[in-house]
N, C-alpha and C positions, 0 to 999 in steps of 0.2 A: 793274636785277631783270629787266625784260623783253626777253627776247631772242627774236624772235619763229623765228629759225632754228634755236634748240635746242628752242622749244617744238614747233614741227614735226618735228623728228625723233623726239623724244619721243614725240607724242602719235599721230602717223602712223604710226610703228614698231609700237607698241603694239596699235594697232587693227589693222594690218595681220597682225602676228603672232598677236595673239588670234583673228581669222578664221581664220587659217592653223590653228590648233589647234583651235579649238572649231568651227566649219563656220558657216555663213551663218544657219541656222535659231536656232541657241545664243545667236548674238550679237545676232541680231533680237529674241530675245525676252529679253536684261539688258535692250537698250537700251530695251525696252517697258516693261519692268518697274522701270526706274529712273524713266521718264517717268511712269509712274501715282503715284510718290510724290508727286509736288506737284499731283497732284488732289485732291479731297475724300475725307476718309477715309469709309470704313464708317458708314452713318449709320442709331443703332441706332434711334433714335427713330420715325424714319419708315417704317422695315421692321418695326417691334414695331407701330405704326399698321395698316399694311394688312393684318398678320397680325392682328390684332384685329378687324378688319372682316370679312375672311372666315371666322373663326370664327363671328361673329355671322350671317352670310351662311348658312353650314353649319347651323346650328341651327334657322335659318329654313326652309329649302330642300333642304337636303341637297349634299354634295358635286359633284353633276354639273348642279348648276344654279347654282350660285354666280355672282353676275355682279360681284362686286366687284374693282378693279383689285389685279393682282398686286404681291407687294414691289417697290420701286424695283433693290434688288439684284439683278443677273442671275442668279447661282447659286440662291440664295432662290426666285425666280421660276421657274426650271425645277424645282426640288424640290417648290414649290407646285401647279405645272401637273400635276406627275405623278402627287401623291398626289388632284389633284380630278377627273383621270380616271380612276383606279383604284379610289380610295375605301381604299385599303390604306397605313396607316402602315410597315409594314415595306418594303414595294416604296420608299416616300420615304427611310426610313433605308439601305437598301440601294445607291440612289442617291447618297445623301449620301457614304456609305463610298468610291463611286467616283469621284463627284466630288473627295472630299478626296486621294486617292490621285493623281489626276491634276494636282490643285493642285500637290501637295505636290513632285511630279517636275519643273512646271515653275519651282517658287521653288528647287528644289534645282540645277536646268541653269542658273539664271538668275545665282545667286550663285555659282554655280562659273566662269561665264565672267568674271566681277569680280577672282575670286579669281587666276584664271591672268593675267588683265591685271594685277594687284599684281604677280605675279611676274618679268613679262616688263617692267614700266615701268623700274625700276631697272638693268636690262640695256642697254635702249635710251637711258637718262640715261648710261651707261658709251659706250655707241655714238658720241652725241653729242660726249662727252668726246675718244675717239679722232678722230674726223673732226676736230676743232677742232685737233688737236694737229698733225695733217698739215697749217694753214696756218699753221701758227707760221714767221713768217718767210720766206714764200716768194720766190723768186727774182724779183728785178726788183721788189721792192716800192719805191715811191716812201719810204714813211714805215717803214722797218722797227720802229720801236718802237713804233708806234700798230696796225700790223696784228698785232704780237704781242699786245698788250695785249688787242686784241677777239677774238684767238683764243681765249687764256687765259680771258675773262669768259664766251665761249660754253661752253668747255670745264666751266668751276665751274658755270654755270647748267642746262647739259643734265645733270648730275649731281643738281643738288636738283630740279630738274622731274622728275625720275626717281621719285626720291623722295616728293616732295610728292602726285604722282598715284597712287603705288600707296597710301599710309597717309592721305590726306586727301580723296581721292574715290572711288577703286576699293573699297577695304575697307569704310570706312564705309557706302557705299551697299552694298554686298554685304549686312551686318548690318542695314541697315534696311530691304531686301528682305524678309529671313526674320524680323526682327520685325512687320513689317506684316501678312505671310500668316499669323504664329502668332496674331496677336491676331484679323484678320477671321476665321480658323477658328474660334477660341473664341466672337466672338460668334454666329455663323451656329449654332452647336451649341446656344447655351443658348437662342437665338430657338427654333428647332426642338422644341429640349425642350420649351419652354414651351408652343407651338403643339400639340403633342401630346398634354399635358396639359389641354389646354383643351376637347379633342374629346369629343363626349356619343357618338360612334356613330349617327349618326340613321339612320332606316331609308331606303333609296333605292329609288324604285319605279322598273319598267320605262319610266314615261313620264317620266321625267326625261332633259332632254337636255344635255349638253353645252353652257355657255354661257361659256368662257373667254376673258377677252380676253388678247391675246399677250403675250409674254415681254417684262418694259420693256427 
């Protein structure tokens, strides 16, 4: 079942063809998005706790004097930093809209690369099959039957690897990237709405100076 030559043809061919069609930046983005799937999921509890601490600090000293750490999620942290610097919820939500548009574009590009790879993988399975057929009973072979059977096995496994790579790797990962992005977007939006609902619009004096910690 394991044929290194067939696997190399299918995987390397699919990778190179995807690179040629989609470009290095998009291919790297897809690989990065795939690897992030194995990382820890968006931690709603810790981000909500960070937002709650910021709300209490705002109620006590105003948005420009908050000393509580920003949320661990980088995107939420940038949004909160924007609010704490400006004191404007509308500016925060405007930044969120732009942020979401950018995230959706990156997700779409990553998923599209994997869909393209899924289209190409069976084709390179066929390439592996054709390559193996050319090795059927080569002239001067010592054991013609053994050589022929080996070539047929490589031809069959090449086709199989192409189908498996497309339908058990590329397409599932593309779907997982989309689901993860949509779920995290909903969680961020819900937390942001909750944060906005907790604001009491404290009076900010000119003497209050920003004391915001860096983005997580």
